[in-house]
Structures are given as C-alpha cells and as structure tokens.
DRENTORKOL-3810 file (N, C-alpha, C; in nm, 4 decimals):
REM DRENTORKOL-3810
@n.u->-0.5541; n.v->-1.4109; n.w->-0.0514; ca.u->-0.4277; ca.v->-1.3130; ca.w->-0.0026; c.u->-0.3077; c.v->-1.4003; c.w->-0.0494
@n.u->-0.2266; n.v->-1.3237; n.w->-0.1071; ca.u->-0.0486; ca.v->-1.3690; ca.w->-0.1594; c.u->0.0161; c.v->-1.2341; c.w->-0.0935
@n.u->0.0965; n.v->-1.3147; n.w->0.0372; ca.u->0.1931; ca.v->-1.2791; ca.w->0.0416; c.u->0.3736; c.v->-1.2483; c.w->-0.0206
@n.u->0.4290; n.v->-1.1117; n.w->0.0001; ca.u->0.5472; ca.v->-1.1685; ca.w->-0.0836; c.u->0.6479; c.v->-1.1122; c.w->0.0215
@n.u->0.7437; n.v->-1.2093; n.w->0.0252; ca.u->0.8580; ca.v->-1.2191; ca.w->0.0804; c.u->0.9699; c.v->-1.0992; c.w->0.0709
@n.u->0.9803; n.v->-1.1272; n.w->-0.0572; ca.u->1.0862; ca.v->-1.0077; ca.w->-0.0906; c.u->0.9922; c.v->-0.8915; c.w->-0.1996
@n.u->1.0230; n.v->-0.7753; n.w->-0.1179; ca.u->0.9546; ca.v->-0.6541; ca.w->-0.2277; c.u->0.9849; c.v->-0.6186; c.w->-0.3696
@n.u->1.0898; n.v->-0.6516; n.w->-0.3550; ca.u->1.1853; ca.v->-0.6768; ca.w->-0.5206; c.u->1.0592; c.v->-0.7773; c.w->-0.6329
@n.u->1.0209; n.v->-0.8239; n.w->-0.5505; ca.u->0.9374; ca.v->-0.9569; ca.w->-0.6550; c.u->0.7439; c.v->-0.9119; c.w->-0.6836
@n.u->0.7196; n.v->-0.8155; n.w->-0.5890; ca.u->0.6406; ca.v->-0.7568; ca.w->-0.5479; c.u->0.5223; c.v->-0.7403; c.w->-0.6871
@n.u->0.5835; n.v->-0.6376; n.w->-0.7364; ca.u->0.5086; ca.v->-0.6508; ca.w->-0.8919; c.u->0.5405; c.v->-0.7079; c.w->-0.9397
@n.u->0.5646; n.v->-0.8253; n.w->-0.9964; ca.u->0.5364; ca.v->-0.9392; ca.w->-1.0943; c.u->0.4356; c.v->-1.0301; c.w->-1.0537
@n.u->0.4636; n.v->-1.0693; n.w->-0.8724; ca.u->0.3525; ca.v->-1.1383; ca.w->-0.7702; c.u->0.2254; c.v->-1.0982; c.w->-0.8464
@n.u->0.1969; n.v->-0.8796; n.w->-0.8083; ca.u->0.0659; ca.v->-0.8793; ca.w->-0.8695; c.u->0.0089; c.v->-0.8597; c.w->-1.0084
@n.u->0.1260; n.v->-0.8557; n.w->-1.0800; ca.u->0.1182; ca.v->-0.8575; ca.w->-1.2367; c.u->0.0265; c.v->-1.0184; c.w->-1.2795
@n.u->0.0517; n.v->-1.0892; n.w->-1.1879; ca.u->0.0170; ca.v->-1.2632; ca.w->-1.1994; c.u->-0.1121; c.v->-1.2926; c.w->-1.1811
@n.u->-0.1366; n.v->-1.2326; n.w->-1.0512; ca.u->-0.2171; ca.v->-1.2685; ca.w->-0.9294; c.u->-0.3128; c.v->-1.0615; c.w->-0.8938
@n.u->-0.3561; n.v->-1.0644; n.w->-0.9827; ca.u->-0.4072; ca.v->-0.8815; ca.w->-0.9309; c.u->-0.5344; c.v->-0.8690; c.w->-0.8085
@n.u->-0.4517; n.v->-0.8084; n.w->-0.7267; ca.u->-0.5243; ca.v->-0.7849; ca.w->-0.6017; c.u->-0.5887; c.v->-0.7297; c.w->-0.6190
@n.u->-0.7143; n.v->-0.7487; n.w->-0.4771; ca.u->-0.8193; ca.v->-0.5834; ca.w->-0.4630; c.u->-0.8115; c.v->-0.5143; c.w->-0.4096
@n.u->-0.6667; n.v->-0.5918; n.w->-0.3093; ca.u->-0.5923; ca.v->-0.4318; ca.w->-0.2278; c.u->-0.4360; c.v->-0.4767; c.w->-0.2093
@n.u->-0.3910; n.v->-0.3909; n.w->-0.1696; ca.u->-0.2136; ca.v->-0.3860; ca.w->-0.1739; c.u->-0.1977; c.v->-0.3106; c.w->-0.0392
@n.u->-0.1256; n.v->-0.4034; n.w->0.0165; ca.u->-0.1027; ca.v->-0.3784; ca.w->0.1910; c.u->0.0686; c.v->-0.3071; c.w->0.1888
@n.u->0.1345; n.v->-0.2458; n.w->0.1568; ca.u->0.2630; ca.v->-0.2073; ca.w->0.1906; c.u->0.2879; c.v->-0.1442; c.w->0.3246
@n.u->0.4105; n.v->-0.1728; n.w->0.3465; ca.u->0.5124; ca.v->-0.1644; ca.w->0.4696; c.u->0.5679; c.v->-0.0690; c.w->0.4236
@n.u->0.5706; n.v->0.0722; n.w->0.4615; ca.u->0.6659; ca.v->0.1562; ca.w->0.3793; c.u->0.8485; c.v->0.1277; c.w->0.4611
@n.u->0.8847; n.v->0.0379; n.w->0.5790; ca.u->0.9992; ca.v->0.0405; ca.w->0.5757; c.u->1.0108; c.v->-0.1569; c.w->0.5317
@n.u->1.0420; n.v->-0.1240; n.w->0.4234; ca.u->1.1183; ca.v->-0.2433; ca.w->0.3312; c.u->1.2142; c.v->-0.2714; c.w->0.3428
@n.u->1.2897; n.v->-0.4185; n.w->0.3490; ca.u->1.4077; ca.v->-0.4332; ca.w->0.2817; c.u->1.4036; c.v->-0.4476; c.w->0.1565
@n.u->1.5442; n.v->-0.3741; n.w->0.1315; ca.u->1.6077; ca.v->-0.4575; ca.w->-0.0532; c.u->1.5513; c.v->-0.2988; c.w->-0.1217
@n.u->1.3831; n.v->-0.2444; n.w->-0.0717; ca.u->1.3269; ca.v->-0.1371; ca.w->-0.1501; c.u->1.2562; c.v->-0.0631; c.w->-0.0920
@n.u->1.2583; n.v->0.0869; n.w->-0.0862; ca.u->1.1981; ca.v->0.1795; ca.w->0.0006; c.u->1.0402; c.v->0.1511; c.w->-0.0404
@n.u->0.9807; n.v->0.1111; n.w->0.0400; ca.u->0.8009; ca.v->0.1190; ca.w->0.0578; c.u->0.7312; c.v->0.2681; c.w->-0.0921
@n.u->0.7912; n.v->0.3621; n.w->-0.0062; ca.u->0.7304; ca.v->0.4815; ca.w->-0.1348; c.u->0.7766; c.v->0.4552; c.w->-0.2779
@n.u->0.8868; n.v->0.3834; n.w->-0.2743; ca.u->0.9286; ca.v->0.3015; ca.w->-0.4444; c.u->0.8355; c.v->0.2481; c.w->-0.5126
@n.u->0.8394; n.v->0.1863; n.w->-0.4265; ca.u->0.7533; ca.v->0.0471; ca.w->-0.4671; c.u->0.6037; c.v->0.0927; c.w->-0.4805
@n.u->0.5673; n.v->0.1457; n.w->-0.3936; ca.u->0.4136; ca.v->0.2682; ca.w->-0.4474; c.u->0.4206; c.v->0.3339; c.w->-0.5594
@n.u->0.4870; n.v->0.4105; n.w->-0.6023; ca.u->0.5283; ca.v->0.4720; ca.w->-0.7164; c.u->0.5677; c.v->0.3556; c.w->-0.8246
@n.u->0.6374; n.v->0.2504; n.w->-0.8280; ca.u->0.6112; ca.v->0.1452; ca.w->-0.9189; c.u->0.5219; c.v->0.1203; c.w->-0.9479
@n.u->0.4701; n.v->0.0771; n.w->-0.8323; ca.u->0.3010; ca.v->0.0023; ca.w->-0.9126; c.u->0.2062; c.v->0.1160; c.w->-0.9924
@n.u->0.2217; n.v->0.2355; n.w->-0.8972; ca.u->0.1257; ca.v->0.3278; ca.w->-1.0085; c.u->0.1453; c.v->0.3523; c.w->-1.1448
@n.u->0.2926; n.v->0.3472; n.w->-1.1762; ca.u->0.3082; ca.v->0.3279; ca.w->-1.3174; c.u->0.2558; c.v->0.2460; c.w->-1.3945
@n.u->0.2333; n.v->0.1417; n.w->-1.3680; ca.u->0.2420; ca.v->0.0091; ca.w->-1.4311; c.u->0.0687; c.v->0.0305; c.w->-1.4665
@n.u->0.0117; n.v->0.0266; n.w->-1.6136; ca.u->-0.1232; ca.v->0.0142; ca.w->-1.6020; c.u->-0.1941; c.v->-0.0185; c.w->-1.5674
@n.u->-0.1214; n.v->-0.1992; n.w->-1.5485; ca.u->-0.2383; ca.v->-0.2862; ca.w->-1.4983; c.u->-0.2441; c.v->-0.2744; c.w->-1.3763
@n.u->-0.1846; n.v->-0.2244; n.w->-1.2858; ca.u->-0.1556; ca.v->-0.2239; ca.w->-1.1345; c.u->-0.2301; c.v->-0.0428; c.w->-1.0762
@n.u->-0.2460; n.v->0.0098; n.w->-1.1774; ca.u->-0.2833; ca.v->0.1945; ca.w->-1.1201; c.u->-0.3812; c.v->0.1928; c.w->-1.0625
@n.u->-0.4825; n.v->0.1165; n.w->-1.0798; ca.u->-0.5976; ca.v->0.1067; ca.w->-1.0240; c.u->-0.6295; c.v->0.0272; c.w->-0.8891
@n.u->-0.5470; n.v->-0.0372; n.w->-0.8682; ca.u->-0.5339; ca.v->-0.1101; ca.w->-0.7286; c.u->-0.5376; c.v->-0.0290; c.w->-0.6289
@n.u->-0.5972; n.v->-0.0123; n.w->-0.5324; ca.u->-0.6217; ca.v->0.0589; ca.w->-0.3522; c.u->-0.4866; c.v->0.0038; c.w->-0.2832
@n.u->-0.4093; n.v->0.1382; n.w->-0.2792; ca.u->-0.2887; ca.v->0.1204; ca.w->-0.1661; c.u->-0.3103; c.v->0.1334; c.w->-0.0280
@n.u->-0.2737; n.v->0.0712; n.w->0.0490; ca.u->-0.2651; ca.v->0.0843; ca.w->0.2044; c.u->-0.1382; c.v->0.0906; c.w->0.2560
@n.u->-0.0513; n.v->0.2207; n.w->0.2721; ca.u->0.0670; ca.v->0.1848; ca.w->0.3208; c.u->0.0335; c.v->0.2120; c.w->0.4725
@n.u->0.1255; n.v->0.0973; n.w->0.5776; ca.u->0.1259; ca.v->0.1043; ca.w->0.7132; c.u->0.2861; c.v->0.1504; c.w->0.7217
@n.u->0.3312; n.v->0.1848; n.w->0.8465; ca.u->0.4182; ca.v->0.2098; ca.w->0.8258; c.u->0.3947; c.v->0.2686; c.w->1.0248
@n.u->0.4904; n.v->0.3042; n.w->1.0772; ca.u->0.5515; ca.v->0.3532; ca.w->1.2240; c.u->0.5748; c.v->0.4634; c.w->1.2284
@n.u->0.5942; n.v->0.5581; n.w->1.1136; ca.u->0.6207; ca.v->0.6515; ca.w->1.0520; c.u->0.4985; c.v->0.7756; c.w->1.0930
@n.u->0.5042; n.v->0.8955; n.w->1.1435; ca.u->0.3315; ca.v->0.9011; ca.w->1.1739; c.u->0.4034; c.v->1.0895; c.w->1.1528
@n.u->0.4875; n.v->1.1104; n.w->1.1015; ca.u->0.5190; ca.v->1.3211; ca.w->1.0425; c.u->0.4331; c.v->1.2814; c.w->0.9307
@n.u->0.4125; n.v->1.4261; n.w->0.9767; ca.u->0.3007; ca.v->1.4934; ca.w->0.7809; c.u->0.3875; c.v->1.4475; c.w->0.6703
@n.u->0.4960; n.v->1.4993; n.w->0.7082; ca.u->0.5576; ca.v->1.4673; ca.w->0.5518; c.u->0.5504; c.v->1.3265; c.w->0.4888
@n.u->0.6000; n.v->1.2592; n.w->0.5800; ca.u->0.5540; ca.v->1.0758; ca.w->0.5606; c.u->0.4428; c.v->1.0744; c.w->0.5108
@n.u->0.2819; n.v->1.1105; n.w->0.5740; ca.u->0.1929; ca.v->1.1151; ca.w->0.4854; c.u->0.1942; c.v->1.1431; c.w->0.3885
@n.u->0.2245; n.v->1.2871; n.w->0.3259; ca.u->0.2207; ca.v->1.3636; ca.w->0.2570; c.u->0.3357; c.v->1.2631; c.w->0.1073
@n.u->0.4160; n.v->1.2242; n.w->0.1213; ca.u->0.4863; ca.v->1.1389; ca.w->0.0569; c.u->0.4154; c.v->1.0365; c.w->0.0085
@n.u->0.3952; n.v->1.0063; n.w->0.1172; ca.u->0.2770; ca.v->0.8423; ca.w->0.0793; c.u->0.1498; c.v->0.9201; c.w->-0.0764
@n.u->0.1102; n.v->1.0152; n.w->-0.0082; ca.u->-0.0167; ca.v->1.0654; ca.w->-0.0806; c.u->0.0529; c.v->1.1095; c.w->-0.2373
@n.u->0.1618; n.v->1.1706; n.w->-0.1906; ca.u->0.2553; ca.v->1.1859; ca.w->-0.3620; c.u->0.2488; c.v->1.0533; c.w->-0.4373
@n.u->0.3154; n.v->0.9595; n.w->-0.3661; ca.u->0.3670; ca.v->0.8536; ca.w->-0.4252; c.u->0.2071; c.v->0.7447; c.w->-0.4941
@n.u->0.1101; n.v->0.7426; n.w->-0.3971; ca.u->-0.0363; ca.v->0.6971; ca.w->-0.5087; c.u->-0.0847; c.v->0.6648; c.w->-0.3550
@n.u->-0.0265; n.v->0.6367; n.w->-0.3016; ca.u->-0.1700; ca.v->0.5337; ca.w->-0.1831; c.u->-0.2437; c.v->0.5832; c.w->-0.1098
@n.u->-0.3468; n.v->0.5582; n.w->-0.1269; ca.u->-0.5352; ca.v->0.5800; ca.w->-0.1093; c.u->-0.5313; c.v->0.5478; c.w->0.0077
@n.u->-0.4536; n.v->0.5025; n.w->0.1321; ca.u->-0.4826; ca.v->0.5468; ca.w->0.2449; c.u->-0.3497; c.v->0.4868; c.w->0.3328
@n.u->-0.3533; n.v->0.5684; n.w->0.4900; ca.u->-0.2174; ca.v->0.5800; ca.w->0.5290; c.u->-0.2381; c.v->0.5123; c.w->0.6925
@n.u->-0.1838; n.v->0.4104; n.w->0.6815; ca.u->-0.2359; ca.v->0.3908; ca.w->0.8502; c.u->-0.0942; c.v->0.3448; c.w->0.9582
@n.u->-0.1284; n.v->0.3942; n.w->1.0478; ca.u->-0.0053; ca.v->0.4223; ca.w->1.1320; c.u->-0.0143; c.v->0.2872; c.w->1.2089
@n.u->0.1111; n.v->0.2297; n.w->1.2366; ca.u->0.1480; ca.v->0.0891; ca.w->1.3308; c.u->0.1268; c.v->0.1244; c.w->1.5315
@n.u->0.1159; n.v->0.0475; n.w->1.6047; ca.u->0.0237; ca.v->-0.0328; ca.w->1.6059; c.u->-0.1374; c.v->-0.0280; c.w->1.5774
@n.u->-0.1989; n.v->-0.1397; n.w->1.4716; ca.u->-0.3175; ca.v->-0.1048; ca.w->1.4441; c.u->-0.4230; c.v->-0.2701; c.w->1.5044
@n.u->-0.4561; n.v->-0.3066; n.w->1.5068; ca.u->-0.5752; ca.v->-0.4104; ca.w->1.5473; c.u->-0.6081; c.v->-0.5102; c.w->1.4160
@n.u->-0.6347; n.v->-0.6177; n.w->1.4112; ca.u->-0.6795; ca.v->-0.6803; ca.w->1.3159; c.u->-0.7772; c.v->-0.6078; c.w->1.2362
@n.u->-0.9516; n.v->-0.5697; n.w->1.3272; ca.u->-1.0254; ca.v->-0.5374; ca.w->1.2802; c.u->-1.0389; c.v->-0.4292; c.w->1.2321
@n.u->-0.9348; n.v->-0.2626; n.w->1.2789; ca.u->-0.9076; ca.v->-0.1532; ca.w->1.2130; c.u->-0.8156; c.v->-0.2332; c.w->1.1089
@n.u->-0.7324; n.v->-0.2968; n.w->1.1057; ca.u->-0.6870; ca.v->-0.3137; ca.w->0.8800; c.u->-0.8018; c.v->-0.3443; c.w->0.8447
@n.u->-0.8816; n.v->-0.4288; n.w->0.8862; ca.u->-0.9605; ca.v->-0.5252; ca.w->0.8093; c.u->-1.1060; c.v->-0.4151; c.w->0.7525
@n.u->-1.1159; n.v->-0.3431; n.w->0.8839; ca.u->-1.1677; ca.v->-0.2105; ca.w->0.7957; c.u->-1.1576; c.v->-0.1376; c.w->0.6770
@n.u->-0.9824; n.v->-0.0964; n.w->0.7118; ca.u->-0.9647; ca.v->-0.0101; ca.w->0.6191; c.u->-0.9580; c.v->-0.0642; c.w->0.4744
@n.u->-0.9560; n.v->-0.1783; n.w->0.4953; ca.u->-0.9168; ca.v->-0.3057; ca.w->0.3685; c.u->-1.0734; c.v->-0.2581; c.w->0.2857
@n.u->-1.1445; n.v->-0.3158; n.w->0.3876; ca.u->-1.2738; ca.v->-0.2976; ca.w->0.2930; c.u->-1.3251; c.v->-0.1720; c.w->0.2803
@n.u->-1.2656; n.v->-0.0477; n.w->0.3823; ca.u->-1.3184; ca.v->0.1284; ca.w->0.3020; c.u->-1.2818; c.v->0.1066; c.w->0.1564
@n.u->-1.1395; n.v->0.0641; n.w->0.1209; ca.u->-1.0078; ca.v->0.0843; ca.w->-0.0291; c.u->-1.1147; c.v->0.0181; c.w->-0.1085
@n.u->-1.1423; n.v->-0.1278; n.w->-0.0577; ca.u->-1.1803; ca.v->-0.2028; ca.w->-0.1844; c.u->-1.3312; c.v->-0.1710; c.w->-0.2487
@n.u->-1.4166; n.v->-0.1060; n.w->-0.1469; ca.u->-1.5488; ca.v->-0.0549; ca.w->-0.1848; c.u->-1.5521; c.v->0.1220; c.w->-0.2544
@n.u->-1.3761; n.v->0.1552; n.w->-0.2761; ca.u->-1.4027; ca.v->0.3157; ca.w->-0.3185; c.u->-1.4431; c.v->0.4014; c.w->-0.1803
@n.u->-1.4260; n.v->0.3664; n.w->-0.1034; ca.u->-1.4488; ca.v->0.4476; ca.w->0.0108; c.u->-1.3337; c.v->0.5125; c.w->0.0900
@n.u->-1.2429; n.v->0.4819; n.w->0.1232; ca.u->-1.1667; ca.v->0.5154; ca.w->0.1583; c.u->-1.0874; c.v->0.6264; c.w->0.1190
@n.u->-1.0008; n.v->0.7032; n.w->0.1994; ca.u->-0.9335; ca.v->0.8371; ca.w->0.1642; c.u->-0.8841; c.v->0.8295; c.w->0.2473
@n.u->-0.7459; n.v->0.9073; n.w->0.2108; ca.u->-0.5710; ca.v->0.9490; ca.w->0.2228; c.u->-0.6703; c.v->1.0132; c.w->0.4210
@n.u->-0.6198; n.v->0.9447; n.w->0.5305; ca.u->-0.6473; ca.v->1.0448; ca.w->0.6447; c.u->-0.5272; c.v->1.0311; c.w->0.6975
END
C-alpha cells in the first residue's frame, strides 16, 4: 500500500508504483477528488486501475458525478475497516459495481 499525502503527487506515485486499487477521497486539499479521478482515467497507463471513491457526500448528483468521472465504486463515510476491505476485494477481482 502506498499513501500519498499531497494528491497533486498521486498521478506520479501511481505511475511509479501501479496499484491494484486506488482509494480516493472526494474532498482533497489542493485538487478536487473528481478532477483527480478524471485525470487518472485519461492516462492510458492508469485507466484500468479500479477506483473507489470515498466521501461524506450522499447526494444522487455526487454519485452520478463520480460515475461520469470514472469511479468504479462509491463508498460513503463512515465505514468500517471490514467494509472497506470487502469493497477493495470486490473491485480488485472485477466484481465491483457502482452502487
């Protein structure tokens, strides 16, 4: 697992160490989480990496925005560690869906 404290460095970190799954909070400092998801989806090297969006936002509009940006799964906070691990396993095995 690789954590990135500055989301502006996420793309570079992911290119250097291709992850099995990316977990992206939609409320990030310095860059909007949706913009980051869109940016990652535009990179051919990263376009197949499953993305789990985590957020406190629960509106249908927010979910649709995530889907359009390229998120594979949308998880609302708070969530347990076990729930997050289950979501990671789902998207990593290709069984994840936008819910």
